[in-house]
C-alpha positions as a Markdown table, in Angstrom:
| # | Residue | x | y | z |
|---|---|---|---|---|
| 1 | Met | 18.5 | 12.6 | -41.2 |
| 2 | Ser | 18.8 | 10.5 | -38.0 |
| 3 | Val | 16.2 | 8.3 | -36.5 |
| 4 | Glu | 16.4 | 10.6 | -33.3 |
| 5 | Thr | 15.7 | 13.7 | -35.4 |
| 6 | Ile | 12.7 | 12.1 | -37.1 |
| 7 | Asn | 11.3 | 11.0 | -33.8 |
| 8 | Glu | 11.8 | 14.4 | -32.3 |
| 9 | Arg | 10.0 | 16.0 | -35.3 |
| 10 | Ala | 7.2 | 13.6 | -35.0 |
| 11 | Ala | 6.8 | 14.3 | -31.3 |
| 12 | Ser | 6.8 | 18.1 | -32.0 |
| 13 | Glu | 4.0 | 17.6 | -34.5 |
| 14 | Tyr | 1.9 | 15.6 | -32.1 |
| 15 | Phe | 2.6 | 18.0 | -29.4 |
| 16 | Thr | 1.2 | 20.9 | -31.6 |
| 17 | Arg | -1.9 | 19.0 | -32.4 |
| 18 | Gly | -2.3 | 18.3 | -28.6 |
| 19 | Arg | -2.0 | 22.0 | -27.9 |
| 20 | Glu | -4.6 | 22.7 | -30.6 |
| 21 | Ala | -7.0 | 20.2 | -29.3 |
| 22 | Glu | -6.5 | 21.4 | -25.8 |
| 23 | Asp | -7.2 | 25.0 | -26.8 |
| 24 | Ala | -10.4 | 23.8 | -28.6 |
| 25 | Gly | -11.5 | 22.1 | -25.5 |
| 26 | Asp | -11.2 | 18.6 | -26.9 |
| 27 | Leu | -9.3 | 17.1 | -23.9 |
| 28 | Asp | -9.7 | 13.5 | -24.9 |
| 29 | Arg | -8.0 | 14.2 | -28.3 |
| 30 | Ala | -5.3 | 16.3 | -26.5 |
| 31 | Ile | -4.5 | 13.4 | -24.3 |
| 32 | Glu | -4.1 | 11.1 | -27.3 |
| 33 | His | -1.8 | 13.5 | -29.1 |
| 34 | Tyr | 0.5 | 14.1 | -26.1 |
| 35 | Asp | 0.6 | 10.5 | -25.5 |
| 36 | His | 1.8 | 10.0 | -29.1 |
| 37 | Ala | 4.3 | 12.7 | -28.6 |
| 38 | Leu | 5.9 | 10.9 | -25.7 |
| 39 | Gly | 5.7 | 7.6 | -27.6 |
| 40 | Glu | 8.1 | 9.3 | -30.1 |
| 41 | Asp | 10.1 | 11.2 | -27.6 |
| 42 | Pro | 9.9 | 10.0 | -24.1 |
| 43 | Asp | 12.0 | 13.1 | -23.0 |
| 44 | His | 9.5 | 15.7 | -24.3 |
| 45 | Asp | 9.0 | 17.4 | -20.9 |
| 46 | Glu | 6.3 | 19.9 | -22.1 |
| 47 | Ala | 4.1 | 17.0 | -23.5 |
| 48 | Cys | 4.8 | 15.0 | -20.3 |
| 49 | Phe | 3.7 | 18.0 | -18.1 |
| 50 | Arg | 0.6 | 18.8 | -20.1 |
| 51 | Leu | -0.4 | 15.1 | -20.2 |
| 52 | Ala | 0.1 | 14.8 | -16.5 |
| 53 | Arg | -2.1 | 17.8 | -15.7 |
| 54 | Leu | -4.9 | 16.4 | -18.1 |
| 55 | Tyr | -4.7 | 13.1 | -16.3 |
| 56 | Asp | -4.9 | 14.9 | -13.0 |
| 57 | Gln | -8.0 | 16.8 | -14.2 |
| 58 | His | -9.6 | 13.5 | -15.3 |
| 59 | Gly | -9.0 | 11.9 | -11.9 |
| 60 | Asn | -6.4 | 9.4 | -13.2 |
| 61 | Asp | -4.0 | 9.9 | -10.3 |
| 62 | Thr | -1.8 | 7.0 | -10.9 |
| 63 | Gln | -0.9 | 8.0 | -14.5 |
| 64 | Ala | -0.6 | 11.7 | -13.4 |
| 65 | Ile | 1.8 | 10.8 | -10.5 |
| 66 | Glu | 3.9 | 8.6 | -12.8 |
| 67 | Leu | 4.4 | 11.4 | -15.4 |
| 68 | Tyr | 5.1 | 14.1 | -12.8 |
| 69 | Glu | 7.6 | 11.7 | -11.3 |
| 70 | Arg | 9.2 | 11.2 | -14.6 |
| 71 | Ile | 9.6 | 15.1 | -15.0 |
| 72 | Cys | 10.9 | 15.6 | -11.6 |
| 73 | Gly | 13.5 | 12.8 | -12.0 |
| 74 | Gly | 15.3 | 15.1 | -14.6 |
| 75 | Ser | 17.3 | 18.3 | -14.1 |
| 76 | Pro | 16.4 | 21.0 | -13.7 |
| 77 | Val | 13.1 | 20.1 | -12.0 |
| 78 | Pro | 10.2 | 22.4 | -12.8 |
| 79 | Leu | 8.9 | 23.8 | -9.6 |
| 80 | Ser | 5.4 | 23.7 | -10.9 |
| 81 | Ala | 5.7 | 20.0 | -11.5 |
| 82 | Leu | 6.9 | 19.4 | -8.0 |
| 83 | Val | 4.0 | 21.3 | -6.5 |
| 84 | Asn | 1.4 | 19.6 | -8.6 |
| 85 | Leu | 3.0 | 16.2 | -7.6 |
| 86 | Ala | 2.9 | 17.1 | -4.0 |
| 87 | Ile | -0.8 | 17.8 | -4.3 |
| 88 | Leu | -1.4 | 14.5 | -5.9 |
| 89 | Tyr | 0.6 | 12.7 | -3.2 |
| 90 | Glu | -1.5 | 14.4 | -0.4 |
| 91 | Asp | -4.7 | 13.4 | -2.2 |
| 92 | Asn | -3.5 | 9.8 | -1.9 |
| 93 | Asn | -2.4 | 10.2 | 1.7 |
| 94 | Met | 1.3 | 10.0 | 0.8 |
| 95 | Tyr | 2.1 | 12.8 | 3.2 |
| 96 | Glu | 5.8 | 12.2 | 3.6 |
| 97 | Glu | 6.4 | 12.3 | -0.1 |
| 98 | Ala | 4.3 | 15.4 | -0.5 |
| 99 | Arg | 6.3 | 17.2 | 2.2 |
| 100 | Arg | 9.6 | 16.2 | 0.4 |
| 101 | Cys | 8.4 | 17.7 | -2.8 |
| 102 | Leu | 7.2 | 21.0 | -1.2 |
| 103 | Glu | 10.5 | 21.3 | 0.9 |
| 104 | Ala | 12.5 | 20.9 | -2.4 |
| 105 | Val | 10.5 | 23.8 | -3.9 |
| 106 | Leu | 11.1 | 26.0 | -0.9 |
| 107 | Gln | 14.8 | 25.2 | -0.9 |
| 108 | Thr | 14.9 | 26.5 | -4.5 |
| 109 | Asp | 12.5 | 29.5 | -3.7 |
| 110 | Pro | 11.9 | 30.2 | -0.1 |
| 111 | Asn | 9.3 | 32.7 | -1.1 |
| 112 | His | 7.1 | 30.3 | -3.2 |
| 113 | Lys | 3.7 | 31.2 | -1.7 |
| 114 | Arg | 1.8 | 28.2 | -3.3 |
| 115 | Ala | 4.4 | 25.7 | -2.0 |
| 116 | Arg | 4.3 | 27.2 | 1.6 |
| 117 | Arg | 0.6 | 27.2 | 1.8 |
| 118 | Phe | 0.3 | 23.6 | 0.7 |
| 119 | Leu | 2.9 | 22.6 | 3.1 |
| 120 | Gly | 0.8 | 23.8 | 5.9 |
| 121 | Asp | -2.2 | 21.8 | 4.3 |
| 122 | Val | 0.0 | 18.7 | 4.2 |
| 123 | Asp | 1.1 | 19.0 | 7.8 |
| 124 | Ala | -2.6 | 19.5 | 8.9 |
| 125 | Ala | -3.9 | 16.7 | 6.8 |
| 126 | His | -1.1 | 14.3 | 8.1 |
| 127 | Asp | -2.0 | 15.1 | 11.7 |
| 128 | Arg | -5.8 | 14.5 | 11.2 |
| 129 | Ser | -5.0 | 11.2 | 9.3 |
| 130 | Ala | -2.7 | 10.1 | 12.1 |
| 131 | Glu | -5.3 | 10.9 | 14.8 |
| 132 | Glu | -8.0 | 9.1 | 12.8 |
| 133 | Glu | -5.9 | 6.1 | 12.4 |
| 134 | Glu | -5.1 | 6.0 | 16.1 |
| 135 | Arg | -8.7 | 6.3 | 16.9 |
| 136 | Ala | -9.6 | 3.5 | 14.5 |
| 137 | Arg | -6.9 | 1.3 | 15.9 |
| 138 | Gln | -8.0 | 1.8 | 19.4 |
| 139 | Gln | -11.6 | 1.0 | 18.5 |
| 140 | Arg | -10.6 | -2.1 | 16.6 |
| 141 | Asp | -8.2 | -3.3 | 19.4 |
| 142 | Ala | -11.1 | -2.9 | 21.8 |
| 143 | Val | -13.3 | -5.3 | 19.7 |
| 144 | Leu | -10.5 | -7.8 | 19.2 |
| 145 | Asp | -9.8 | -8.0 | 23.0 |
| 146 | Met | -13.4 | -8.8 | 23.9 |
| 147 | Pro | -13.8 | -12.2 | 25.5 |
| 148 | Val | -15.9 | -14.6 | 23.4 |
| 149 | Phe | -17.5 | -15.9 | 26.5 |
| 150 | Asp | -19.1 | -12.5 | 27.1 |
| 151 | Phe | -21.5 | -13.4 | 24.3 |
| 152 | Glu | -24.4 | -15.9 | 24.2 |
| 153 | Leu | -22.9 | -19.2 | 22.8 |
| 154 | Ser | -24.3 | -22.8 | 23.3 |
| 155 | Val | -22.5 | -25.0 | 25.8 |
| 156 | Arg | -21.0 | -27.1 | 23.0 |
| 157 | Ala | -19.5 | -24.1 | 21.2 |
| 158 | Arg | -18.2 | -22.7 | 24.5 |
| 159 | Asn | -16.5 | -26.1 | 25.4 |
| 160 | Ala | -14.9 | -26.4 | 21.9 |
| 161 | Leu | -13.5 | -22.9 | 22.1 |
| 162 | Lys | -12.1 | -23.6 | 25.6 |
| 163 | Lys | -10.3 | -26.7 | 24.4 |
| 164 | Met | -8.7 | -24.7 | 21.6 |
| 165 | Asn | -7.6 | -21.9 | 24.0 |
| 166 | Ile | -9.6 | -19.4 | 22.0 |
| 167 | Glu | -10.4 | -16.6 | 24.4 |
| 168 | Thr | -11.0 | -13.4 | 22.4 |
| 169 | Ile | -12.6 | -12.1 | 19.2 |
| 170 | Gly | -9.2 | -11.5 | 17.9 |
| 171 | Asp | -8.3 | -15.2 | 18.3 |
| 172 | Leu | -11.2 | -16.1 | 16.1 |
| 173 | Leu | -10.1 | -13.6 | 13.4 |
| 174 | Arg | -6.8 | -15.5 | 13.4 |
| 175 | Ile | -8.4 | -18.9 | 12.6 |
| 176 | Arg | -9.9 | -20.1 | 9.4 |
| 177 | Glu | -13.1 | -22.0 | 9.1 |
| 178 | Gln | -11.5 | -25.2 | 7.8 |
| 179 | Asp | -9.2 | -25.2 | 10.9 |
| 180 | Leu | -12.2 | -25.0 | 13.2 |
| 181 | Met | -14.0 | -27.8 | 11.4 |
| 182 | Gly | -10.9 | -29.9 | 11.7 |
| 183 | Phe | -11.0 | -29.8 | 15.5 |
| 184 | Lys | -12.5 | -32.9 | 17.2 |
| 185 | Asn | -16.2 | -32.6 | 18.2 |
| 186 | Phe | -16.6 | -29.2 | 16.4 |
| 187 | Gly | -19.6 | -29.3 | 14.2 |
| 188 | Glu | -21.6 | -27.1 | 11.7 |
| 189 | Thr | -24.0 | -25.8 | 14.4 |
| 190 | Ser | -21.1 | -24.4 | 16.6 |
| 191 | Leu | -19.5 | -22.9 | 13.3 |
| 192 | Ala | -22.7 | -21.2 | 12.5 |
| 193 | Glu | -23.0 | -19.7 | 16.0 |
| 194 | Ile | -19.5 | -18.2 | 15.8 |
| 195 | Lys | -19.9 | -16.9 | 12.2 |
| 196 | Ala | -23.1 | -15.2 | 13.3 |
| 197 | Leu | -21.4 | -13.7 | 16.2 |
| 198 | Leu | -18.6 | -12.3 | 14.2 |
| 199 | Ala | -21.0 | -11.2 | 11.3 |
| 200 | Ser | -22.9 | -9.1 | 13.9 |
| 201 | Lys | -19.7 | -7.0 | 14.3 |
| 202 | Gly | -18.8 | -6.9 | 10.6 |
| 203 | Leu | -16.0 | -9.4 | 11.1 |
| 204 | Arg | -15.3 | -13.0 | 9.7 |
| 205 | Leu | -13.2 | -15.9 | 10.6 |
| 206 | Gly | -9.6 | -15.7 | 9.4 |
| 207 | Gln | -9.8 | -12.0 | 8.6 |
| 208 | Leu | -6.6 | -11.0 | 10.3 |
| 209 | Leu | -4.7 | -13.7 | 8.3 |
| 210 | Glu | -6.2 | -12.3 | 5.1 |
| 211 | Glu | -5.2 | -8.7 | 6.2 |
| 212 | Gly | -1.7 | -9.7 | 7.2 |
| 213 | Gly | -2.4 | -8.4 | 10.8 |
| 214 | Ala | -1.7 | -11.7 | 12.7 |
| 215 | Ala | 1.8 | -10.3 | 13.8 |
| 216 | Ser | 0.5 | -6.9 | 15.1 |
| 217 | Met | -1.8 | -8.4 | 17.8 |
| 218 | Glu | -0.6 | -11.6 | 19.6 |
| 219 | Pro | -3.4 | -14.1 | 20.4 |
| 220 | Thr | -4.2 | -14.5 | 24.0 |
| 221 | Gly | -4.8 | -18.2 | 23.5 |
| 222 | Ser | -2.0 | -20.5 | 22.8 |
| 223 | Ala | -3.8 | -22.3 | 20.0 |
| 224 | Ala | -4.4 | -19.3 | 17.9 |
| 225 | Gly | -0.8 | -19.2 | 16.6 |
| 226 | Tyr | -1.0 | -22.9 | 15.8 |
| 227 | Phe | -3.4 | -22.3 | 12.9 |
| 228 | Val | -1.3 | -19.8 | 11.0 |
| 229 | Glu | -0.8 | -21.7 | 7.8 |
| 230 | Gly | 2.7 | -21.6 | 6.5 |
| 231 | Ala | 4.1 | -19.4 | 9.3 |
| 232 | Ala | 7.5 | -20.3 | 10.7 |
| 233 | Pro | 8.1 | -20.6 | 14.5 |
| 234 | Ser | 9.3 | -17.4 | 15.9 |
| 235 | Gly | 13.1 | -16.8 | 15.2 |
| 236 | Thr | 13.4 | -19.6 | 12.7 |
| 237 | Thr | 13.1 | -17.6 | 9.5 |
| 238 | Asp | 14.6 | -14.2 | 9.0 |
| 239 | Gly | 14.6 | -12.8 | 5.4 |
| 240 | Leu | 15.9 | -15.4 | 3.1 |
| 241 | Asp | 18.3 | -17.0 | 5.4 |
| 242 | Gly | 15.7 | -19.7 | 6.4 |
| 243 | Glu | 13.8 | -22.0 | 4.2 |
| 244 | Met | 10.5 | -20.7 | 2.8 |
| 245 | Pro | 7.9 | -22.6 | 0.8 |
| 246 | Gly | 8.1 | -22.1 | -2.9 |
| 247 | Glu | 4.3 | -21.1 | -3.1 |
| 248 | Leu | 5.1 | -18.3 | -0.6 |
| 249 | Leu | 8.1 | -17.0 | -2.6 |
| 250 | Glu | 6.1 | -16.8 | -5.7 |
| 251 | Arg | 3.0 | -15.3 | -4.2 |
| 252 | Pro | 2.2 | -12.0 | -6.0 |
| 253 | Ile | 2.5 | -8.8 | -4.0 |
| 254 | Ser | -0.9 | -7.9 | -5.3 |
| 255 | Asp | -2.4 | -10.7 | -3.2 |
| 256 | Leu | -1.4 | -9.0 | 0.1 |
| 257 | Asp | -3.3 | -6.2 | 1.9 |
| 258 | Phe | -0.9 | -3.3 | 1.4 |
| 259 | Ser | -2.0 | 0.3 | 1.6 |
| 260 | Val | -2.1 | 2.4 | -1.6 |
| 261 | Arg | 1.0 | 4.1 | -0.6 |
| 262 | Ser | 3.1 | 0.9 | -0.1 |
| 263 | Arg | 1.6 | -0.7 | -3.2 |
| 264 | Lys | 2.7 | 2.2 | -5.4 |
| 265 | Ala | 6.2 | 2.2 | -3.9 |
| 266 | Leu | 6.6 | -1.5 | -4.6 |
| 267 | Gln | 5.3 | -1.0 | -8.2 |
| 268 | Arg | 7.9 | 1.7 | -8.8 |
| 269 | Leu | 10.5 | -0.7 | -7.6 |
| 270 | Asn | 9.1 | -3.4 | -9.8 |
| 271 | Ile | 8.8 | -5.8 | -6.9 |
| 272 | Gln | 6.2 | -8.4 | -7.9 |
| 273 | Thr | 6.5 | -11.3 | -5.5 |
| 274 | Val | 7.1 | -12.0 | -1.8 |
| 275 | Gly | 10.4 | -13.5 | -2.6 |
| 276 | Glu | 11.6 | -10.4 | -4.5 |
| 277 | Leu | 10.4 | -8.3 | -1.6 |
| 278 | Ala | 12.1 | -10.5 | 1.0 |
| 279 | Ala | 15.3 | -10.2 | -1.0 |
| 280 | Lys | 15.5 | -6.5 | -0.3 |
| 281 | Ser | 17.1 | -5.0 | 2.8 |
| 282 | Glu | 15.6 | -2.1 | 4.7 |
| 283 | Asp | 18.3 | 0.3 | 3.6 |
| 284 | Glu | 17.7 | -0.6 | -0.1 |
| 285 | Leu | 14.0 | 0.2 | 0.3 |
| 286 | Leu | 14.6 | 3.4 | 2.1 |
| 287 | Ala | 17.2 | 4.5 | -0.4 |
| 288 | Cys | 14.6 | 4.4 | -3.2 |
| 289 | Lys | 12.8 | 7.7 | -4.1 |
| 290 | Asn | 9.5 | 8.3 | -2.3 |
| 291 | Phe | 9.8 | 5.3 | -0.1 |
| 292 | Gly | 9.3 | 6.3 | 3.6 |
| 293 | Gln | 9.4 | 4.8 | 7.0 |
| 294 | Thr | 5.6 | 4.3 | 7.1 |
| 295 | Ser | 5.7 | 2.0 | 4.2 |
| 296 | Leu | 8.6 | 0.1 | 5.6 |
| 297 | Asn | 6.9 | -0.5 | 8.8 |
| 298 | Glu | 3.8 | -1.9 | 7.0 |
| 299 | Ile | 5.9 | -4.1 | 4.8 |
| 300 | Arg | 7.8 | -5.5 | 7.9 |
| 301 | Gln | 4.6 | -6.2 | 9.7 |
| 302 | Ile | 3.0 | -8.1 | 6.8 |
| 303 | Leu | 6.1 | -10.1 | 6.1 |
| 304 | Ala | 6.2 | -10.9 | 9.8 |
| 305 | Ser | 2.7 | -12.4 | 9.5 |
| 306 | Phe | 4.3 | -15.1 | 7.3 |
| 307 | Gly | 7.2 | -15.6 | 9.7 |
| 308 | Ile | 9.7 | -14.0 | 7.4 |
| 309 | Gly | 11.5 | -10.6 | 7.3 |
| 310 | Leu | 13.5 | -8.4 | 4.9 |
| 311 | Arg | 17.1 | -9.3 | 4.1 |
| 312 | Lys | 19.7 | -8.2 | 6.6 |
| 313 | Glu | 22.8 | -6.4 | 5.6 |
| 314 | Gly | 26.1 | -8.1 | 6.1 |
């Protein structure tokens, strides 16, 4: 008897135990057995499907999505797995991915009522999300564009900010505390004033640098860009063609403020550092399953905040 046959038999036994536990309402034990079944036979689609569904019921979206994606990567693709995956994608605001799953179902079965109904829900949710994001962006931009001199600051603090060409709230969010303290005649009292001003609006010094948002909103003052630590002058570094600091290359992707959608996409691509990401081209990223234009735009923006970009083809 071959090793493969032994593994298949063991997987079948674990799967049977999992079904029995599931029928008895012992879902934790069922999960354990289905997991063992997949350990013996990773291609046991039925165990994979039932385990994904149980993870979904337990709110373990990441594990459920990974398992449904595994099933949908085979052939033929079960339509029920595609629909369930689409629902999970929608729950995690991954609307483009959800739409692709449902469109694939409808290509196979144009009369699939469940897929057609969920497709309408996905489109509606995507529109609502886009509107909410736009409103939030406009509100945030309005705050960032507020002149700092509209607020009550001491003469000393005002003079210091003028000398540094810091004119707006957004400029302050692009400067770290240590950078301000390094400026001549800027003391603890002025720092406390500015921190209190920002805190009153739920903001803090250097926040845009931490969020990778420095590239999306150019500072009105000429000094703000001076303090972007490690950033290259505009046009000097594109992808990996220019020289980048070793620390930046080795910086983990998990340290950057990516959305859940982009973070999961990079995890699926096994991209773990800034250097590995910058070594990819746009076409390579977009060619990967479930990687959309929204994630690409976000990644380009965050890389740009470090003065780098994705690798250019040719």
